[in-house]
Chimera marker file (.cmm) of the C-alpha trace (Angstrom):
<marker_set name="trace">
<marker id="1" x="50.640" y="85.716" z="98.892" r="1" g="1" b="0" radius="0.5"/>
<marker id="2" x="52.912" y="88.625" z="99.729" r="1" g="1" b="0" radius="0.5"/>
<marker id="3" x="56.302" y="89.225" z="98.721" r="1" g="1" b="0" radius="0.5"/>
<marker id="4" x="58.561" y="91.695" z="100.434" r="1" g="1" b="0" radius="0.5"/>
<marker id="5" x="61.203" y="92.685" z="98.069" r="1" g="1" b="0" radius="0.5"/>
<marker id="6" x="64.606" y="94.623" z="99.133" r="1" g="1" b="0" radius="0.5"/>
<marker id="7" x="66.077" y="96.865" z="96.353" r="1" g="1" b="0" radius="0.5"/>
<marker id="8" x="69.357" y="95.913" z="95.071" r="1" g="1" b="0" radius="0.5"/>
<marker id="9" x="72.740" y="97.689" z="96.020" r="1" g="1" b="0" radius="0.5"/>
<marker id="10" x="72.552" y="101.545" z="95.301" r="1" g="1" b="0" radius="0.5"/>
<marker id="11" x="75.015" y="103.525" z="93.138" r="1" g="1" b="0" radius="0.5"/>
<marker id="12" x="78.561" y="103.150" z="94.290" r="1" g="1" b="0" radius="0.5"/>
<marker id="13" x="78.834" y="106.793" z="95.355" r="1" g="1" b="0" radius="0.5"/>
<marker id="14" x="76.210" y="106.095" z="98.171" r="1" g="1" b="0" radius="0.5"/>
<marker id="15" x="77.547" y="102.773" z="99.472" r="1" g="1" b="0" radius="0.5"/>
<marker id="16" x="79.000" y="103.131" z="102.991" r="1" g="1" b="0" radius="0.5"/>
<marker id="17" x="76.839" y="106.369" z="103.392" r="1" g="1" b="0" radius="0.5"/>
<marker id="18" x="73.607" y="107.020" z="105.212" r="1" g="1" b="0" radius="0.5"/>
<marker id="19" x="70.957" y="107.191" z="102.539" r="1" g="1" b="0" radius="0.5"/>
<marker id="20" x="67.691" y="106.692" z="104.190" r="1" g="1" b="0" radius="0.5"/>
<marker id="21" x="65.147" y="108.700" z="102.423" r="1" g="1" b="0" radius="0.5"/>
<marker id="22" x="67.605" y="110.067" z="99.892" r="1" g="1" b="0" radius="0.5"/>
<marker id="23" x="66.657" y="109.165" z="96.358" r="1" g="1" b="0" radius="0.5"/>
<marker id="24" x="69.371" y="107.646" z="94.246" r="1" g="1" b="0" radius="0.5"/>
<marker id="25" x="69.698" y="104.912" z="91.488" r="1" g="1" b="0" radius="0.5"/>
<marker id="26" x="71.236" y="101.566" z="91.603" r="1" g="1" b="0" radius="0.5"/>
<marker id="27" x="74.906" y="100.467" z="90.905" r="1" g="1" b="0" radius="0.5"/>
<marker id="28" x="75.670" y="98.584" z="87.675" r="1" g="1" b="0" radius="0.5"/>
<marker id="29" x="75.539" y="95.536" z="89.847" r="1" g="1" b="0" radius="0.5"/>
<marker id="30" x="72.297" y="96.527" z="91.268" r="1" g="1" b="0" radius="0.5"/>
<marker id="31" x="70.787" y="97.134" z="87.801" r="1" g="1" b="0" radius="0.5"/>
<marker id="32" x="71.810" y="93.640" z="86.796" r="1" g="1" b="0" radius="0.5"/>
<marker id="33" x="70.254" y="92.182" z="90.048" r="1" g="1" b="0" radius="0.5"/>
<marker id="34" x="67.148" y="94.348" z="89.329" r="1" g="1" b="0" radius="0.5"/>
<marker id="35" x="66.725" y="92.566" z="85.949" r="1" g="1" b="0" radius="0.5"/>
<marker id="36" x="66.739" y="89.346" z="87.717" r="1" g="1" b="0" radius="0.5"/>
<marker id="37" x="64.426" y="90.408" z="90.439" r="1" g="1" b="0" radius="0.5"/>
<marker id="38" x="61.930" y="91.635" z="87.610" r="1" g="1" b="0" radius="0.5"/>
<marker id="39" x="62.242" y="88.015" z="86.035" r="1" g="1" b="0" radius="0.5"/>
<marker id="40" x="61.370" y="86.377" z="89.415" r="1" g="1" b="0" radius="0.5"/>
<marker id="41" x="58.470" y="88.636" z="90.034" r="1" g="1" b="0" radius="0.5"/>
<marker id="42" x="57.003" y="88.178" z="86.869" r="1" g="1" b="0" radius="0.5"/>
<marker id="43" x="57.079" y="84.496" z="87.388" r="1" g="1" b="0" radius="0.5"/>
<marker id="44" x="55.367" y="85.003" z="90.777" r="1" g="1" b="0" radius="0.5"/>
<marker id="45" x="52.663" y="87.135" z="88.962" r="1" g="1" b="0" radius="0.5"/>
<marker id="46" x="51.542" y="89.601" z="91.821" r="1" g="1" b="0" radius="0.5"/>
<marker id="47" x="47.951" y="91.261" z="91.194" r="1" g="1" b="0" radius="0.5"/>
<marker id="48" x="49.356" y="94.400" z="93.024" r="1" g="1" b="0" radius="0.5"/>
<marker id="49" x="52.603" y="96.080" z="92.989" r="1" g="1" b="0" radius="0.5"/>
<marker id="50" x="53.568" y="98.594" z="95.807" r="1" g="1" b="0" radius="0.5"/>
<marker id="51" x="56.764" y="100.595" z="96.086" r="1" g="1" b="0" radius="0.5"/>
<marker id="52" x="58.137" y="103.325" z="98.094" r="1" g="1" b="0" radius="0.5"/>
<marker id="53" x="58.357" y="105.789" z="95.341" r="1" g="1" b="0" radius="0.5"/>
<marker id="54" x="62.127" y="106.059" z="95.564" r="1" g="1" b="0" radius="0.5"/>
<marker id="55" x="64.208" y="105.303" z="92.323" r="1" g="1" b="0" radius="0.5"/>
<marker id="56" x="65.656" y="102.190" z="93.754" r="1" g="1" b="0" radius="0.5"/>
<marker id="57" x="62.214" y="100.691" z="94.160" r="1" g="1" b="0" radius="0.5"/>
<marker id="58" x="60.212" y="102.358" z="91.481" r="1" g="1" b="0" radius="0.5"/>
<marker id="59" x="62.336" y="100.834" z="88.541" r="1" g="1" b="0" radius="0.5"/>
<marker id="60" x="61.900" y="97.439" z="89.660" r="1" g="1" b="0" radius="0.5"/>
<marker id="61" x="58.009" y="98.052" z="90.365" r="1" g="1" b="0" radius="0.5"/>
<marker id="62" x="57.355" y="99.795" z="87.002" r="1" g="1" b="0" radius="0.5"/>
<marker id="63" x="59.309" y="97.092" z="84.835" r="1" g="1" b="0" radius="0.5"/>
<marker id="64" x="57.504" y="94.318" z="86.663" r="1" g="1" b="0" radius="0.5"/>
<marker id="65" x="54.145" y="96.071" z="86.163" r="1" g="1" b="0" radius="0.5"/>
<marker id="66" x="54.662" y="96.612" z="82.557" r="1" g="1" b="0" radius="0.5"/>
<marker id="67" x="55.371" y="92.881" z="81.827" r="1" g="1" b="0" radius="0.5"/>
<marker id="68" x="52.273" y="91.829" z="83.710" r="1" g="1" b="0" radius="0.5"/>
<marker id="69" x="49.994" y="94.609" z="82.666" r="1" g="1" b="0" radius="0.5"/>
<marker id="70" x="49.262" y="95.819" z="86.143" r="1" g="1" b="0" radius="0.5"/>
<marker id="71" x="49.469" y="99.215" z="87.806" r="1" g="1" b="0" radius="0.5"/>
<marker id="72" x="51.714" y="100.096" z="90.626" r="1" g="1" b="0" radius="0.5"/>
<marker id="73" x="50.974" y="101.970" z="93.848" r="1" g="1" b="0" radius="0.5"/>
<marker id="74" x="53.227" y="104.287" z="95.487" r="1" g="1" b="0" radius="0.5"/>
<marker id="75" x="53.023" y="104.114" z="99.309" r="1" g="1" b="0" radius="0.5"/>
<marker id="76" x="55.497" y="106.455" z="100.983" r="1" g="1" b="0" radius="0.5"/>
<marker id="77" x="55.097" y="104.527" z="104.310" r="1" g="1" b="0" radius="0.5"/>
<marker id="78" x="57.398" y="101.874" z="102.731" r="1" g="1" b="0" radius="0.5"/>
<marker id="79" x="60.188" y="104.377" z="102.335" r="1" g="1" b="0" radius="0.5"/>
<marker id="80" x="63.366" y="103.877" z="104.312" r="1" g="1" b="0" radius="0.5"/>
<marker id="81" x="63.969" y="105.702" z="107.794" r="1" g="1" b="0" radius="0.5"/>
<marker id="82" x="64.474" y="109.229" z="107.696" r="1" g="1" b="0" radius="0.5"/>
<marker id="83" x="67.836" y="110.055" z="109.180" r="1" g="1" b="0" radius="0.5"/>
<marker id="84" x="67.647" y="113.655" z="108.967" r="1" g="1" b="0" radius="0.5"/>
<marker id="85" x="70.828" y="115.551" z="108.889" r="1" g="1" b="0" radius="0.5"/>
<marker id="86" x="72.767" y="112.309" z="108.650" r="1" g="1" b="0" radius="0.5"/>
<marker id="87" x="71.445" y="111.647" z="105.096" r="1" g="1" b="0" radius="0.5"/>
<marker id="88" x="74.243" y="111.628" z="102.610" r="1" g="1" b="0" radius="0.5"/>
<marker id="89" x="77.006" y="111.477" z="105.215" r="1" g="1" b="0" radius="0.5"/>
<marker id="90" x="79.423" y="108.407" z="105.492" r="1" g="1" b="0" radius="0.5"/>
<marker id="91" x="78.752" y="106.268" z="108.400" r="1" g="1" b="0" radius="0.5"/>
<marker id="92" x="82.378" y="106.766" z="109.461" r="1" g="1" b="0" radius="0.5"/>
<marker id="93" x="81.939" y="110.500" z="109.670" r="1" g="1" b="0" radius="0.5"/>
<marker id="94" x="78.615" y="109.992" z="111.618" r="1" g="1" b="0" radius="0.5"/>
<marker id="95" x="80.339" y="107.562" z="113.932" r="1" g="1" b="0" radius="0.5"/>
<marker id="96" x="83.301" y="109.981" z="114.482" r="1" g="1" b="0" radius="0.5"/>
<marker id="97" x="80.947" y="112.789" z="115.435" r="1" g="1" b="0" radius="0.5"/>
<marker id="98" x="78.549" y="110.877" z="117.444" r="1" g="1" b="0" radius="0.5"/>
<marker id="99" x="80.417" y="107.738" z="118.809" r="1" g="1" b="0" radius="0.5"/>
<marker id="100" x="78.089" y="105.168" z="120.228" r="1" g="1" b="0" radius="0.5"/>
<marker id="101" x="75.063" y="107.522" z="120.239" r="1" g="1" b="0" radius="0.5"/>
<marker id="102" x="73.845" y="105.818" z="117.212" r="1" g="1" b="0" radius="0.5"/>
<marker id="103" x="73.080" y="102.862" z="119.532" r="1" g="1" b="0" radius="0.5"/>
<marker id="104" x="70.107" y="104.873" z="120.602" r="1" g="1" b="0" radius="0.5"/>
<marker id="105" x="68.240" y="103.757" z="117.562" r="1" g="1" b="0" radius="0.5"/>
<marker id="106" x="68.012" y="100.468" z="119.320" r="1" g="1" b="0" radius="0.5"/>
<marker id="107" x="68.640" y="101.384" z="122.973" r="1" g="1" b="0" radius="0.5"/>
<marker id="108" x="66.133" y="104.155" z="123.057" r="1" g="1" b="0" radius="0.5"/>
<marker id="109" x="63.715" y="103.446" z="120.114" r="1" g="1" b="0" radius="0.5"/>
<marker id="110" x="60.996" y="105.718" z="121.397" r="1" g="1" b="0" radius="0.5"/>
<marker id="111" x="63.220" y="108.714" z="121.841" r="1" g="1" b="0" radius="0.5"/>
<marker id="112" x="66.317" y="108.543" z="119.898" r="1" g="1" b="0" radius="0.5"/>
<marker id="113" x="65.951" y="110.499" z="116.458" r="1" g="1" b="0" radius="0.5"/>
<marker id="114" x="69.231" y="109.789" z="114.360" r="1" g="1" b="0" radius="0.5"/>
<marker id="115" x="70.305" y="113.023" z="112.858" r="1" g="1" b="0" radius="0.5"/>
<marker id="116" x="66.887" y="114.550" z="114.148" r="1" g="1" b="0" radius="0.5"/>
<marker id="117" x="64.984" y="112.159" z="111.834" r="1" g="1" b="0" radius="0.5"/>
<marker id="118" x="62.609" y="109.400" z="112.707" r="1" g="1" b="0" radius="0.5"/>
<marker id="119" x="62.653" y="107.143" z="115.861" r="1" g="1" b="0" radius="0.5"/>
<marker id="120" x="62.794" y="103.459" z="115.619" r="1" g="1" b="0" radius="0.5"/>
<marker id="121" x="59.169" y="103.390" z="117.031" r="1" g="1" b="0" radius="0.5"/>
<marker id="122" x="57.975" y="105.742" z="114.284" r="1" g="1" b="0" radius="0.5"/>
<marker id="123" x="59.505" y="103.597" z="111.566" r="1" g="1" b="0" radius="0.5"/>
<marker id="124" x="57.956" y="100.454" z="113.102" r="1" g="1" b="0" radius="0.5"/>
<marker id="125" x="54.734" y="102.227" z="113.442" r="1" g="1" b="0" radius="0.5"/>
<marker id="126" x="54.641" y="103.547" z="109.786" r="1" g="1" b="0" radius="0.5"/>
<marker id="127" x="55.653" y="100.215" z="108.332" r="1" g="1" b="0" radius="0.5"/>
<marker id="128" x="53.205" y="98.349" z="110.411" r="1" g="1" b="0" radius="0.5"/>
<marker id="129" x="50.327" y="100.635" z="109.115" r="1" g="1" b="0" radius="0.5"/>
<marker id="130" x="51.301" y="100.058" z="105.668" r="1" g="1" b="0" radius="0.5"/>
<marker id="131" x="51.260" y="96.439" z="106.200" r="1" g="1" b="0" radius="0.5"/>
<marker id="132" x="47.827" y="96.459" z="107.972" r="1" g="1" b="0" radius="0.5"/>
<marker id="133" x="46.357" y="98.393" z="105.142" r="1" g="1" b="0" radius="0.5"/>
<marker id="134" x="47.151" y="95.710" z="102.605" r="1" g="1" b="0" radius="0.5"/>
<marker id="135" x="44.292" y="94.329" z="100.922" r="1" g="1" b="0" radius="0.5"/>
<marker id="136" x="43.262" y="90.783" z="101.868" r="1" g="1" b="0" radius="0.5"/>
<marker id="137" x="43.251" y="87.916" z="99.587" r="1" g="1" b="0" radius="0.5"/>
<marker id="138" x="45.585" y="89.479" z="96.881" r="1" g="1" b="0" radius="0.5"/>
<marker id="139" x="49.011" y="88.557" z="95.535" r="1" g="1" b="0" radius="0.5"/>
<marker id="140" x="51.007" y="91.445" z="96.382" r="1" g="1" b="0" radius="0.5"/>
<marker id="141" x="54.749" y="92.367" z="95.632" r="1" g="1" b="0" radius="0.5"/>
<marker id="142" x="56.098" y="95.288" z="98.069" r="1" g="1" b="0" radius="0.5"/>
<marker id="143" x="59.256" y="96.830" z="96.597" r="1" g="1" b="0" radius="0.5"/>
<marker id="144" x="60.712" y="98.514" z="99.437" r="1" g="1" b="0" radius="0.5"/>
<marker id="145" x="63.806" y="98.829" z="101.912" r="1" g="1" b="0" radius="0.5"/>
<marker id="146" x="65.638" y="97.029" z="104.658" r="1" g="1" b="0" radius="0.5"/>
<marker id="147" x="64.242" y="99.211" z="107.494" r="1" g="1" b="0" radius="0.5"/>
<marker id="148" x="60.459" y="98.849" z="106.841" r="1" g="1" b="0" radius="0.5"/>
<marker id="149" x="60.719" y="95.235" z="105.761" r="1" g="1" b="0" radius="0.5"/>
<marker id="150" x="62.629" y="94.406" z="109.081" r="1" g="1" b="0" radius="0.5"/>
<marker id="151" x="59.995" y="96.345" z="111.102" r="1" g="1" b="0" radius="0.5"/>
<marker id="152" x="57.105" y="94.222" z="109.598" r="1" g="1" b="0" radius="0.5"/>
<marker id="153" x="59.052" y="90.976" z="110.000" r="1" g="1" b="0" radius="0.5"/>
<marker id="154" x="60.071" y="91.853" z="113.536" r="1" g="1" b="0" radius="0.5"/>
<marker id="155" x="56.557" y="92.950" z="114.379" r="1" g="1" b="0" radius="0.5"/>
<marker id="156" x="54.948" y="89.792" z="113.148" r="1" g="1" b="0" radius="0.5"/>
<marker id="157" x="57.430" y="87.861" z="115.212" r="1" g="1" b="0" radius="0.5"/>
<marker id="158" x="56.647" y="90.007" z="118.321" r="1" g="1" b="0" radius="0.5"/>
<marker id="159" x="60.367" y="90.729" z="118.507" r="1" g="1" b="0" radius="0.5"/>
<marker id="160" x="61.686" y="93.691" z="120.393" r="1" g="1" b="0" radius="0.5"/>
<marker id="161" x="62.990" y="96.791" z="118.667" r="1" g="1" b="0" radius="0.5"/>
<marker id="162" x="66.604" y="95.863" z="119.705" r="1" g="1" b="0" radius="0.5"/>
<marker id="163" x="66.545" y="92.910" z="117.207" r="1" g="1" b="0" radius="0.5"/>
<marker id="164" x="65.530" y="94.843" z="114.295" r="1" g="1" b="0" radius="0.5"/>
<marker id="165" x="68.948" y="94.289" z="112.521" r="1" g="1" b="0" radius="0.5"/>
<marker id="166" x="68.230" y="90.649" z="112.704" r="1" g="1" b="0" radius="0.5"/>
<marker id="167" x="65.445" y="91.110" z="110.295" r="1" g="1" b="0" radius="0.5"/>
<marker id="168" x="66.967" y="93.038" z="107.733" r="1" g="1" b="0" radius="0.5"/>
<marker id="169" x="67.156" y="90.997" z="104.373" r="1" g="1" b="0" radius="0.5"/>
<marker id="170" x="70.005" y="91.218" z="102.070" r="1" g="1" b="0" radius="0.5"/>
<marker id="171" x="69.746" y="93.549" z="99.077" r="1" g="1" b="0" radius="0.5"/>
<marker id="172" x="68.011" y="92.167" z="95.904" r="1" g="1" b="0" radius="0.5"/>
<marker id="173" x="66.046" y="89.461" z="97.922" r="1" g="1" b="0" radius="0.5"/>
<marker id="174" x="62.554" y="88.372" z="97.965" r="1" g="1" b="0" radius="0.5"/>
<marker id="175" x="60.837" y="87.310" z="101.415" r="1" g="1" b="0" radius="0.5"/>
<marker id="176" x="57.819" y="85.267" z="100.878" r="1" g="1" b="0" radius="0.5"/>
<marker id="177" x="55.093" y="85.791" z="103.368" r="1" g="1" b="0" radius="0.5"/>
<marker id="178" x="52.373" y="83.186" z="103.193" r="1" g="1" b="0" radius="0.5"/>
<link id1="1" id2="2" r="1" g="1" b="0" radius="0.2"/>
<link id1="2" id2="3" r="1" g="1" b="0" radius="0.2"/>
<link id1="3" id2="4" r="1" g="1" b="0" radius="0.2"/>
<link id1="4" id2="5" r="1" g="1" b="0" radius="0.2"/>
<link id1="5" id2="6" r="1" g="1" b="0" radius="0.2"/>
<link id1="6" id2="7" r="1" g="1" b="0" radius="0.2"/>
<link id1="7" id2="8" r="1" g="1" b="0" radius="0.2"/>
<link id1="8" id2="9" r="1" g="1" b="0" radius="0.2"/>
<link id1="9" id2="10" r="1" g="1" b="0" radius="0.2"/>
<link id1="10" id2="11" r="1" g="1" b="0" radius="0.2"/>
<link id1="11" id2="12" r="1" g="1" b="0" radius="0.2"/>
<link id1="12" id2="13" r="1" g="1" b="0" radius="0.2"/>
<link id1="13" id2="14" r="1" g="1" b="0" radius="0.2"/>
<link id1="14" id2="15" r="1" g="1" b="0" radius="0.2"/>
<link id1="15" id2="16" r="1" g="1" b="0" radius="0.2"/>
<link id1="16" id2="17" r="1" g="1" b="0" radius="0.2"/>
<link id1="17" id2="18" r="1" g="1" b="0" radius="0.2"/>
<link id1="18" id2="19" r="1" g="1" b="0" radius="0.2"/>
<link id1="19" id2="20" r="1" g="1" b="0" radius="0.2"/>
<link id1="20" id2="21" r="1" g="1" b="0" radius="0.2"/>
<link id1="21" id2="22" r="1" g="1" b="0" radius="0.2"/>
<link id1="22" id2="23" r="1" g="1" b="0" radius="0.2"/>
<link id1="23" id2="24" r="1" g="1" b="0" radius="0.2"/>
<link id1="24" id2="25" r="1" g="1" b="0" radius="0.2"/>
<link id1="25" id2="26" r="1" g="1" b="0" radius="0.2"/>
<link id1="26" id2="27" r="1" g="1" b="0" radius="0.2"/>
<link id1="27" id2="28" r="1" g="1" b="0" radius="0.2"/>
<link id1="28" id2="29" r="1" g="1" b="0" radius="0.2"/>
<link id1="29" id2="30" r="1" g="1" b="0" radius="0.2"/>
<link id1="30" id2="31" r="1" g="1" b="0" radius="0.2"/>
<link id1="31" id2="32" r="1" g="1" b="0" radius="0.2"/>
<link id1="32" id2="33" r="1" g="1" b="0" radius="0.2"/>
<link id1="33" id2="34" r="1" g="1" b="0" radius="0.2"/>
<link id1="34" id2="35" r="1" g="1" b="0" radius="0.2"/>
<link id1="35" id2="36" r="1" g="1" b="0" radius="0.2"/>
<link id1="36" id2="37" r="1" g="1" b="0" radius="0.2"/>
<link id1="37" id2="38" r="1" g="1" b="0" radius="0.2"/>
<link id1="38" id2="39" r="1" g="1" b="0" radius="0.2"/>
<link id1="39" id2="40" r="1" g="1" b="0" radius="0.2"/>
<link id1="40" id2="41" r="1" g="1" b="0" radius="0.2"/>
<link id1="41" id2="42" r="1" g="1" b="0" radius="0.2"/>
<link id1="42" id2="43" r="1" g="1" b="0" radius="0.2"/>
<link id1="43" id2="44" r="1" g="1" b="0" radius="0.2"/>
<link id1="44" id2="45" r="1" g="1" b="0" radius="0.2"/>
<link id1="45" id2="46" r="1" g="1" b="0" radius="0.2"/>
<link id1="46" id2="47" r="1" g="1" b="0" radius="0.2"/>
<link id1="47" id2="48" r="1" g="1" b="0" radius="0.2"/>
<link id1="48" id2="49" r="1" g="1" b="0" radius="0.2"/>
<link id1="49" id2="50" r="1" g="1" b="0" radius="0.2"/>
<link id1="50" id2="51" r="1" g="1" b="0" radius="0.2"/>
<link id1="51" id2="52" r="1" g="1" b="0" radius="0.2"/>
<link id1="52" id2="53" r="1" g="1" b="0" radius="0.2"/>
<link id1="53" id2="54" r="1" g="1" b="0" radius="0.2"/>
<link id1="54" id2="55" r="1" g="1" b="0" radius="0.2"/>
<link id1="55" id2="56" r="1" g="1" b="0" radius="0.2"/>
<link id1="56" id2="57" r="1" g="1" b="0" radius="0.2"/>
<link id1="57" id2="58" r="1" g="1" b="0" radius="0.2"/>
<link id1="58" id2="59" r="1" g="1" b="0" radius="0.2"/>
<link id1="59" id2="60" r="1" g="1" b="0" radius="0.2"/>
<link id1="60" id2="61" r="1" g="1" b="0" radius="0.2"/>
<link id1="61" id2="62" r="1" g="1" b="0" radius="0.2"/>
<link id1="62" id2="63" r="1" g="1" b="0" radius="0.2"/>
<link id1="63" id2="64" r="1" g="1" b="0" radius="0.2"/>
<link id1="64" id2="65" r="1" g="1" b="0" radius="0.2"/>
<link id1="65" id2="66" r="1" g="1" b="0" radius="0.2"/>
<link id1="66" id2="67" r="1" g="1" b="0" radius="0.2"/>
<link id1="67" id2="68" r="1" g="1" b="0" radius="0.2"/>
<link id1="68" id2="69" r="1" g="1" b="0" radius="0.2"/>
<link id1="69" id2="70" r="1" g="1" b="0" radius="0.2"/>
<link id1="70" id2="71" r="1" g="1" b="0" radius="0.2"/>
<link id1="71" id2="72" r="1" g="1" b="0" radius="0.2"/>
<link id1="72" id2="73" r="1" g="1" b="0" radius="0.2"/>
<link id1="73" id2="74" r="1" g="1" b="0" radius="0.2"/>
<link id1="74" id2="75" r="1" g="1" b="0" radius="0.2"/>
<link id1="75" id2="76" r="1" g="1" b="0" radius="0.2"/>
<link id1="76" id2="77" r="1" g="1" b="0" radius="0.2"/>
<link id1="77" id2="78" r="1" g="1" b="0" radius="0.2"/>
<link id1="78" id2="79" r="1" g="1" b="0" radius="0.2"/>
<link id1="79" id2="80" r="1" g="1" b="0" radius="0.2"/>
<link id1="80" id2="81" r="1" g="1" b="0" radius="0.2"/>
<link id1="81" id2="82" r="1" g="1" b="0" radius="0.2"/>
<link id1="82" id2="83" r="1" g="1" b="0" radius="0.2"/>
<link id1="83" id2="84" r="1" g="1" b="0" radius="0.2"/>
<link id1="84" id2="85" r="1" g="1" b="0" radius="0.2"/>
<link id1="85" id2="86" r="1" g="1" b="0" radius="0.2"/>
<link id1="86" id2="87" r="1" g="1" b="0" radius="0.2"/>
<link id1="87" id2="88" r="1" g="1" b="0" radius="0.2"/>
<link id1="88" id2="89" r="1" g="1" b="0" radius="0.2"/>
<link id1="89" id2="90" r="1" g="1" b="0" radius="0.2"/>
<link id1="90" id2="91" r="1" g="1" b="0" radius="0.2"/>
<link id1="91" id2="92" r="1" g="1" b="0" radius="0.2"/>
<link id1="92" id2="93" r="1" g="1" b="0" radius="0.2"/>
<link id1="93" id2="94" r="1" g="1" b="0" radius="0.2"/>
<link id1="94" id2="95" r="1" g="1" b="0" radius="0.2"/>
<link id1="95" id2="96" r="1" g="1" b="0" radius="0.2"/>
<link id1="96" id2="97" r="1" g="1" b="0" radius="0.2"/>
<link id1="97" id2="98" r="1" g="1" b="0" radius="0.2"/>
<link id1="98" id2="99" r="1" g="1" b="0" radius="0.2"/>
<link id1="99" id2="100" r="1" g="1" b="0" radius="0.2"/>
<link id1="100" id2="101" r="1" g="1" b="0" radius="0.2"/>
<link id1="101" id2="102" r="1" g="1" b="0" radius="0.2"/>
<link id1="102" id2="103" r="1" g="1" b="0" radius="0.2"/>
<link id1="103" id2="104" r="1" g="1" b="0" radius="0.2"/>
<link id1="104" id2="105" r="1" g="1" b="0" radius="0.2"/>
<link id1="105" id2="106" r="1" g="1" b="0" radius="0.2"/>
<link id1="106" id2="107" r="1" g="1" b="0" radius="0.2"/>
<link id1="107" id2="108" r="1" g="1" b="0" radius="0.2"/>
<link id1="108" id2="109" r="1" g="1" b="0" radius="0.2"/>
<link id1="109" id2="110" r="1" g="1" b="0" radius="0.2"/>
<link id1="110" id2="111" r="1" g="1" b="0" radius="0.2"/>
<link id1="111" id2="112" r="1" g="1" b="0" radius="0.2"/>
<link id1="112" id2="113" r="1" g="1" b="0" radius="0.2"/>
<link id1="113" id2="114" r="1" g="1" b="0" radius="0.2"/>
<link id1="114" id2="115" r="1" g="1" b="0" radius="0.2"/>
<link id1="115" id2="116" r="1" g="1" b="0" radius="0.2"/>
<link id1="116" id2="117" r="1" g="1" b="0" radius="0.2"/>
<link id1="117" id2="118" r="1" g="1" b="0" radius="0.2"/>
<link id1="118" id2="119" r="1" g="1" b="0" radius="0.2"/>
<link id1="119" id2="120" r="1" g="1" b="0" radius="0.2"/>
<link id1="120" id2="121" r="1" g="1" b="0" radius="0.2"/>
<link id1="121" id2="122" r="1" g="1" b="0" radius="0.2"/>
<link id1="122" id2="123" r="1" g="1" b="0" radius="0.2"/>
<link id1="123" id2="124" r="1" g="1" b="0" radius="0.2"/>
<link id1="124" id2="125" r="1" g="1" b="0" radius="0.2"/>
<link id1="125" id2="126" r="1" g="1" b="0" radius="0.2"/>
<link id1="126" id2="127" r="1" g="1" b="0" radius="0.2"/>
<link id1="127" id2="128" r="1" g="1" b="0" radius="0.2"/>
<link id1="128" id2="129" r="1" g="1" b="0" radius="0.2"/>
<link id1="129" id2="130" r="1" g="1" b="0" radius="0.2"/>
<link id1="130" id2="131" r="1" g="1" b="0" radius="0.2"/>
<link id1="131" id2="132" r="1" g="1" b="0" radius="0.2"/>
<link id1="132" id2="133" r="1" g="1" b="0" radius="0.2"/>
<link id1="133" id2="134" r="1" g="1" b="0" radius="0.2"/>
<link id1="134" id2="135" r="1" g="1" b="0" radius="0.2"/>
<link id1="135" id2="136" r="1" g="1" b="0" radius="0.2"/>
<link id1="136" id2="137" r="1" g="1" b="0" radius="0.2"/>
<link id1="137" id2="138" r="1" g="1" b="0" radius="0.2"/>
<link id1="138" id2="139" r="1" g="1" b="0" radius="0.2"/>
<link id1="139" id2="140" r="1" g="1" b="0" radius="0.2"/>
<link id1="140" id2="141" r="1" g="1" b="0" radius="0.2"/>
<link id1="141" id2="142" r="1" g="1" b="0" radius="0.2"/>
<link id1="142" id2="143" r="1" g="1" b="0" radius="0.2"/>
<link id1="143" id2="144" r="1" g="1" b="0" radius="0.2"/>
<link id1="144" id2="145" r="1" g="1" b="0" radius="0.2"/>
<link id1="145" id2="146" r="1" g="1" b="0" radius="0.2"/>
<link id1="146" id2="147" r="1" g="1" b="0" radius="0.2"/>
<link id1="147" id2="148" r="1" g="1" b="0" radius="0.2"/>
<link id1="148" id2="149" r="1" g="1" b="0" radius="0.2"/>
<link id1="149" id2="150" r="1" g="1" b="0" radius="0.2"/>
<link id1="150" id2="151" r="1" g="1" b="0" radius="0.2"/>
<link id1="151" id2="152" r="1" g="1" b="0" radius="0.2"/>
<link id1="152" id2="153" r="1" g="1" b="0" radius="0.2"/>
<link id1="153" id2="154" r="1" g="1" b="0" radius="0.2"/>
<link id1="154" id2="155" r="1" g="1" b="0" radius="0.2"/>
<link id1="155" id2="156" r="1" g="1" b="0" radius="0.2"/>
<link id1="156" id2="157" r="1" g="1" b="0" radius="0.2"/>
<link id1="157" id2="158" r="1" g="1" b="0" radius="0.2"/>
<link id1="158" id2="159" r="1" g="1" b="0" radius="0.2"/>
<link id1="159" id2="160" r="1" g="1" b="0" radius="0.2"/>
<link id1="160" id2="161" r="1" g="1" b="0" radius="0.2"/>
<link id1="161" id2="162" r="1" g="1" b="0" radius="0.2"/>
<link id1="162" id2="163" r="1" g="1" b="0" radius="0.2"/>
<link id1="163" id2="164" r="1" g="1" b="0" radius="0.2"/>
<link id1="164" id2="165" r="1" g="1" b="0" radius="0.2"/>
<link id1="165" id2="166" r="1" g="1" b="0" radius="0.2"/>
<link id1="166" id2="167" r="1" g="1" b="0" radius="0.2"/>
<link id1="167" id2="168" r="1" g="1" b="0" radius="0.2"/>
<link id1="168" id2="169" r="1" g="1" b="0" radius="0.2"/>
<link id1="169" id2="170" r="1" g="1" b="0" radius="0.2"/>
<link id1="170" id2="171" r="1" g="1" b="0" radius="0.2"/>
<link id1="171" id2="172" r="1" g="1" b="0" radius="0.2"/>
<link id1="172" id2="173" r="1" g="1" b="0" radius="0.2"/>
<link id1="173" id2="174" r="1" g="1" b="0" radius="0.2"/>
<link id1="174" id2="175" r="1" g="1" b="0" radius="0.2"/>
<link id1="175" id2="176" r="1" g="1" b="0" radius="0.2"/>
<link id1="176" id2="177" r="1" g="1" b="0" radius="0.2"/>
<link id1="177" id2="178" r="1" g="1" b="0" radius="0.2"/>
</marker_set>
């Protein structure tokens, strides 16, 4: 069994901002949700816990691992998309500056680099590589981000890059992959 876990909401200062690979903690509500996620994950009892290395995933992974006496594995391929110079800026400011250019993430998945960062194709390939390297026959919890989780779910469904937003799970959710 594999469980894909999207981290809870980030610190309030970062909400409504492009934060991709930036490393911030959780909001108070996110911390409360993290406690609930840890309890759920402990009940599922994964043998392996993988996380992206970012604070918003690491805390959940480490707390779950301590409760289960298992080790965590950091795999940076599960990190969120690299948004380059957009990192830390408000989405409104980015839109005012670029207009509909940000649609290029879906319209030109091979060539458009938001803020000079990572293309959608690069995100999908990175997440799929991480997925493909998972050991077979193990119960695994992966604490990650909306982008790579959506990339894996869309790839498994053979959906086009344009549909990636449809596969982004809500924060603080566990997606069960049988």
